N, C-alpha and C positions, 0 to 999 in steps of 0.2 A: 164784462172786463177780464179777459185772460191773463192769468198769473203767470209771469215769467219766472218760472223755479229755478235754483240754482243748487248743486252740490252743497251740503251743509246747511241748506235751510231747515227750519224747524215747521213741523205742519201736524194736523190733527188727522188722523186715519182710524176709522173704526173705533171712536171716541177715545183714542189714545194719543199722547203725544209721539210723535216720530221725528227722527231726521233724515233728511234726503240723502242716500248713500251714493245713488247712480242715475245718472240722465243721459240718454242715448239719442240722438236725432230730436231733440227737444221733449222727449217724453220721459216721464218720471218712471223709471223701471226698478229703482231698489230704495226701499226704506229699513231704518232698523229703530227699535226702542231701547236699545242698549243691552238687550238679551236676547230679542229675536230679531234676525234679518229675514225681510221677505221680498219677493220680487214678483213683478207681474209684466204685461206687456206695457201697461200705461196706467198708473196711479192718477193722472192729472185731473181726473173728474170726480175722484173718491178722496180727494185731501183738500184740507182748507187751511189757510194761514194761521200761523200763532199770533191771535190777537185777544185782548181780554175777554170780549164777548164769546169767543169760540171757545176759549177756556173754560169759563163759567158753564157754558152748555155741555163741553164734553163732560166736565166733572160732576155735574147734575145727572147725566146719564149713568156715568160710570158708579156714582152712589147707589142709583136704582138697581143696576147690575150686579152690584156688590151685595146688596140686600138679598137680591135672589140667590147668589151663588152662596152665600152665608147659610141657608137653610139646609146645604148639604144634603140634597136629595139625588141619588145617584140614578133615580129613573126618570128625571126630567128630560125634556126634549130640548137639549141645550142648542143644538144647532138652529132649529126652527124659531127658538126664543131669541136666541143672538141676532138672527135675521131681522126680526120684529123691532128689536130694540136698536139695531143699526138702521132701519127703516125710519124710526121715530128721530133718531138722532140727525140723520142726514135731512128729514123734512123740517127740523127745527132751525138747523143751523144754515140751510139754504134759504127758509124763510125769512130769517133774521139778515140774512146777507142782502136782501132785496128790499129790506126796511120795513117789511110789513111786521105787525104784532103777532108775538109768538104765545102770548097768554093762552089762549084757546088750546093750543097744541099741548102745553104744559099741562093744563087742567084735565085733558084727556089722557095724557101719559100718566098722571098721579092717580087717575081713576083706574086705568088698564093695571098699574102697578098695585093698588090696594085690591082690586079684584083677583089678580094673579097670586097675590101672596095668600090671600083668603082661602082661594081655591086649592092651592097647594096644601096649607095648614090643616083646613077640614075637610079635605077630599070631597070637595062639593060637584065639581064638573071636571071632565076629561078634557074640555077645549075651552078656550076664550077667543073671541073675535076670529073664529075660524082656524086657530092655531091649536094644534094638539100639544098640550101641556106634559104628555107623559109619552114616554116610547113604547 
């Protein structure tokens, strides 16, 4: 089911809450989180409605991301790590939207998070699941 978005609607993008600022030709082209305004050709495939389930999923991923950021390691490969967190968020949120169980995805995410944090704290490995941890 395709969602018909309106300017002023609230949505989740990149596991954060945003408000739709601009729609042109049926395409969502501008978002704001109150601090940062961002634009694209079309966000429609990358945003999800504000629902309790989407909020819980997004907050869970944001908690993991915050745990990583709180380590304050400047040499971390944040762009690739952020892409991985986004990929996992997107997979969980779309799986939930299709009515499928997300428990295995969360279990896998928790394991990834634990291994990542341990690798960073104890410098065990330079990569995890093919993702370079350090720049």
